[in-house]
N, C-alpha and C positions, 0 to 999 in steps of 0.2 A: 346195237341196241336201237338205233334209229330205224333199222329195218322193220322190226316188229311193230313199233308204234306208228311209224310213218305209213306203212303199207296198209295197216288196218284203218287208219284215218282216212285214206283216200285211194282210189284206184287210178289216179291220174298218172300217166306215163312218166312225166318229168320227175315226180316225187319218187316213183318206183326206181328210176335210174339212179337218183341221188342215194336212196336207201341201199340199193344193190351195191353201188360203189363203196359206200361206207362199210357195208357188211363184209365185202370181199377183202377190204383192207384190214379188218380186225378179226376175221374168222380164224386166223392162225393162232390166236391166243385162246380160243375156246377150250380146247382139250387141256392145255397146260393150266388154264384158269380153273377148270373143273377139278383137276387133280389137286391143285394148290388149295382150293376151298376146303377139301376134306383134310388136307394136312393141317390147315389152320384150325379147323373144327376139332380134330382129335388132340392137337397140341394144347388148346385152351382147356379141354376136358381133363387132360392128364397133368399138365404142368402148372396151372394156376391153382394155388392152394385156397381152400375155403377158410373162412374166418367168421367172427361174430357179425360182421357187416356184409360178407359175401357168403351166402348160404349155398349148398350144393345145387339147388334148383336155380339160383341166380347165376352160378357158373355155367350151368347148362344153357340158360338163356343167352349168356355172353358168347358161348360157343356158336349158337345159332346165328347170332349177330355177326360173328367173325366169318362164318360160312357165307351168309347172305352178302356181306360187304365185298368179299372176294369175288363172288359170282357177279355182282353188279359192276365191279371195277374191270373185270376181265372178259365179261360176256360169256362165262362158262356155261350158262344155260339161258334159254329165253327168259325174259323178265316175268312172263306169265307163269312159267313153270316154277320159278323161284318163289312166286307168291303162294303157290300150292305147297312148295317144299317147306316153307317156314312153319306152319302148324304141324306138319308131319314130323319135323325134327323136334318141335316142342314136346310132342307126345312121346316120341321115341326116347328122349333124354330125361323124361320125367320133370322137365321144367314146368310144364302145365299138363299133367297126366290125363285129364278128362277131355274127351273130344269136343263137347260143347264149349268149354272154356278156351281150348286151343284154337278153335275156329270162330271165336266170337267176333273177330273182325269181319266175318262174312255175314253177320246178322244184325249189325247196328242200323239205326235209322238213316244215318248219312250214307251208309253203304248202298242201301236201296234207293236213296235219293240220287246218287251218282249213277247207278245202273239205269234208272228211269231216264236221267238226263242223257246218258250215252245213247240210249235207244232213240230219244227225241232228236239228238244231234245226227244220228244216222238217218232219221227221217228227213231232216233238213238237207243232208248231203244227197240223198236219193232223189229228192224233188228238185235240187239245185237252188233252193231258197236261200241258203247261206251265201252262195256266190252271187246271187241276184242282188241281195241286200248290199254286199260289199261293193259290187260294181256300181250300183245305183248311187251310193254315197260318194265314191271316188270320182264318178263322172261329173259331179256337180261343181268341182273346184276349178280354179283358174289354171291355165297351162304353164305354171311355174313349179319347180321342184318343191319349194317351200309349201306352196298351197296343196300340191299332191300329197306330200307327207302328212299334212294336217288331215286331209281326207282319208288317208290310209289309217291314221291313228283313230279317227272318229269311227271308221268302219270296223276296226278291231274292237272298240268299246261296245258297239252294237252286237257284233257277232259273239263277243264274250258272253253276252246274256243268253244267246241262242245256241252256241256251240261250246259246251262245257268241257273242253279239252284243249290244252295249249297246242299239242302236235296236230290235232285236227284243224285248228285255226291256221296253223302254218301251212297245212296242205291246201286249205281253201285259198290262201293268198299267194301261194307259190306260182300258179299259172298267171295270176293277175300281175304280179310283180315282174315276172319274166316277160309278159307282153309289154309292159311299160318300159322295161330295160331295153327291149329290142328297138325302141324309138331313138335311143341314144347311141352315138358312136362309142367305141371301146377305148378312146383316148381323150386326154384333155378334160374339159368340163363334163363330157359324157361319161367318162370313167368314174368321176367323182359322184355324179348323180346316180349311177348304177350301184355304187357301193352304199350310198346313203339309203336308197330305197330297199335294197336287199337286207341291210342290217336292221333297219327299223321295221320294214314290212313283213319280214318272215321271222326275225328273231326278237328284237327288243320289245316291239309293241305287242306281239303275241303273248309274251310273258307278263309284261307290265299291265296289260288290260285285264288280266284274269284275277288279280289279287283283290279287287274291290268287292266281288260277290262270292259267297261261300261256294256255290256250285260251279263256278267258272274255271277252277284250277284245282287239280287233285291234291296238291300240297295243302291247300286251305282246309280241306276236310280232315287231314291228319292233325293239323295245328288245332283246329276246333275240338276234335275228339280228345287230344292230349290235354288241353286246358280244362275241359269239362271233367275228365278223369282226375286231374290233379287237384281241383278244388271241390270235387265230389258233388257237383251240381251242374245242371245244364245252363250255364251262364251265357254260352255262345250259341245263338240260334242264327237262322238266315238273316233275320232283321237286325240283330245286334252286330253281326259281322259287317253288314253293309253300313250301318251307322258309324261304327268305329273306324272303318277303313276307307270311306269315300275320299278323305283328303289325300290319299295316295294318287289321286288324279294329278297332283302336282309333279309326280315322278315322270309322267308322260310329257309334261311341259319341259322338264329338265332334259329328257331324252331328245325332244325335238330341237331345242336350242343348241344343245351341246353337239349333236351330230352335224347340224347345219353349220355350226361355227368351225368345227374341226375340219370338215370336208369342203367348206365354203360353197354350199350348194343352194342356199335359200332362193336366190334370184336367177338361177339357171332356167332358161326357157325350155319347154318341152317341144322338141321338133315336131311340127305338124299338129300341134295342139293335143287334144285328148281323144283323137280319132280312134286309137286302138281300144281304149277303154269303152268308148261309146259303141264301137263296133261289137265288142264282146257283149255289152249289155243288150244291144238291139237284137243280137242273134238269139237271145233267150226268149224273145217275144213277150206277150202279156202274161201276167200271173194267172195260173190255173185255179180252178175251184179248190182243188186239193191243197195248193199252196196257201190260199187264204184261210182254209180250215186249220191247217198246221200252225200258221202264224197266230190265229185266234186262240187255239187251245194252249199253245206255249205261253202266250201273253197272260191268259187266265191263270195258268199254273204259277207264274211269277208273282202275280197279285196274291194268290193264295199263300205262297211261301212268305211273302212280306207281312201278311196279316194273320199268321199262325196263332198269335196270342189272343186274337179275337174269336176265331172259329174253333181252334183247338185241334185241327187235323194236322198230324205230323207231316213233315216235308216228303218223306218217302211215300206215304199214302197218296198224296197229291200227285207226285211224279208218276207213280204206277197207274193211277186213275187216268191221267192225261194220255198215257200210252194206250190204255184200253179203249178210250174214246176214239182215238184215231183209227182203230181197226174194227170199229163197228161196221158190219157188212153194209155196203152200199154208200157209206158216208164219204169215203175217199177211194182213190184207185191205187193205194199203196200196196206193194208186194212185200210180204214178210221175208221172203227169200232174199230180196235185194237189201232190205233194211238190216237183216241180221248179218249179212256179209259186210256191211259198213259199220257195224257196231264194234267198238274196240274192247272186246271181251278180255283180251290179254292184259290191257291196262287195268281193267276192273279187278282181275285176279291179283295183279300186283298190289293194287290198293288194299284189297281185303287182307292179303298176307301181311302187308306192312302194318295195318291196324292191329292185327293179331300179335305181331312182334312188339309194338308199342305197349299193348295191354300186358304182355308177358313181362316186359321190363318193370312195369309198375307193380305187378303182383309178386314178383320174385325179389324186388328190392335192388336189382342191379342198377337201375337208374340212379338211385340214391348213392350207391357205392361209387359209380363213375363221376357223379356230380360233385362228390366230396373232393375228389382229386382236382377237378377243373376249378372248383371254387377256391381251393387252397392256393392256386397260382394267380388268381385274379388280384390286381393291385387295389390298394385302398385309396382310390382316386375320387370317391363320391360316385353318385349314380350315373352321372354323365360319362366319367372316365371308365367305369366298369362296363357300361353298355357298349361304349366304343371298342374297348379291348375285346370283349366277348364276340361282338359282331365281326370284327376283323379276324379273330381266331377261327370262328366257325367258317368264314369264307376260305381261309387257308386249308382247313381240315377237309373241306368238301371238294377241293380241286381234284379233277379226274373222275368224279362220279357224275355221269352224264344225266341220269334220271333225277329230276327234282323230287319225285316221290321217294326214291331210295335215299337221297341225301337227308330229306326232312325226317324220314323214318328213323334214321340213325341218331339224329340230333334231338328230335322232339322230346322224348322222355328225359334225356339228360338235362336239357335246357330248362324244362319245367321243374325238375328237382333242384337245379342250381338256385332258382329264385329265392326261396326261403333261406338258403344257406348264405346268400349274399345280402339278406335283409331287404329284398326287393319284392314288388308286387308280382305274383305269379302270372296273372292274366296279361298285364301290360308287357312284362319282360319277355314272356314266352312268345307272344304274338309279334312283338317288334323284331326280336332276333330271328325267328323262323320266317317271317315275311321277307326279310332281306335275302333269304336263300333263293327266292323267286327272281331276284335280280342278280344272279351270279354271272356277270358279264365279263369276268376277268379273262377267260379263255373261250375261244369259239367251241371248244369241246366240253364246256362245263354244263350245258343244258342241251337237250335234244333239238329244240327249235333253232338255236344258234348253230348247232352242228349241221342241220339241214340247210340253213342259209350259207354256211361255209362251203357246203358241198356244191353250190352253184358256181364256185370259183370266181366270183365277182370281186373278192378281196382276199388279201393274203392273211396268214396267221397273225403276223405282227401288226398289220393294219387294224385288225380287230382288237388286239391287245391295247394298242395306243388309244383307241376309242373307248373300249369297254372297261378297262381297268380304272381310269379316272372316273368314269361314269358310275361304277360300282361304289367307289369311295364317296362320291357326291350323294348317292342314294343312302348310304349308311348314315352320313351326316344329316340328311333330311329326316330319316326315321328317328334318329336320336333327338334332334333339336325341334322338330315339328310334330311328329306323330306321338311321341311320348307325352308332351304337354296336352295334346288333343285327347289321348287316352285318359289323362287325369281329369279333363273336363267331362268325359263320358262316365266317370265314376271309378276309374282304376288308376290312381296316382302311383307311379313307379316307386316312389319313396315310401309307400305304406304297404308292408307285407300283408298277405292274406293268411289268417290263422285257421 
């Protein structure tokens, strides 16, 4: 699964090698997984009885979910093909018989926002502007590991605005981190420094930096769409998402101090200073006219997204307009052939299919059916206890699903339907529980960015678990004890249900 996303995100040889090795290791499961997906599909269709709460179309949607889950867990099909397969099966099983409704995930506002952002990100990669910005920030810090990690985190925050895909950001930072790692020996302090920079620079920070802005992480789009469908109004826009989630910056602080403490790396000196980063930065030369135009157009688009309530233009319109401006003849030297080869079309197809499945769950009532079962096992511990229980349960249930988009797709409609059954606020509960999925750091195989980091072989499986599992628990506590009170301040108290 890292193959498709990673290779589309970047043409860099190092990433390709990592992706190829991971694909070779898992390819043997593709055919058995493909066969198993259809066994699961037909088993659900034939063995699960319908009832007053589970209609035939709901059972069909459940079968499609079973098929998709098996495909995602085993790599039985490329993720992009599974995205196309979801609406196909929804139509075939009469879960959502009409083509426009089955494919509605392909036509939403946020869908085309992300498509525009993916093309803009490909423009960044084609010009090298994303890497230039990252190198420029990292090169300004002091030659100590702690300072370098702060620079890497800061660079991730900036590139999260400009490169709206976690795996693409991992691709941007992979050669930078590898260049830094080459400055350190592979034993003693050097080994610890290499582990810290790889875990944070390719894995943790790539994920954690993307949650604050709606367009910066694909899972955010699914969460926002699910909430808006659940409450039947567009309460989550680009601006409201940013306002509600900016305190998640605190998670990056936790990551920084925890990893430095566990690996004892904060004060390790960088051998030879920052010469390697400065060398990479200087090799790029001065910014070109095209790069300045790209940066200006993207910056204007971000301002337009943030002020949608003032001018009224939807986010998708702004994103597509920005793309069109960049290809005005004579304005830039961009080549569409190169840009389209860097555009992660496969991830976009997966996202669209995922949104279609989320919508089908809501329309057929299967989300409500599944939520009733999960809500029945939740303990009566008050809103803090319930949120902790559900957050930990979701983390356990999603182990082994490498794609964040896939994991959130499965959980989103169920979590949203659970909120009223538990007497909790749909907006606050859904956002908090599903945001935590973006910090699935228990295993290095739980998210693609961490899998790519693991593929560098700078740390072992258990070294990651010892660092990532406690970190995930701290992030769960942070979301329950800090973010939920903040959501209450923004107008969505967890203890007040939305009717």
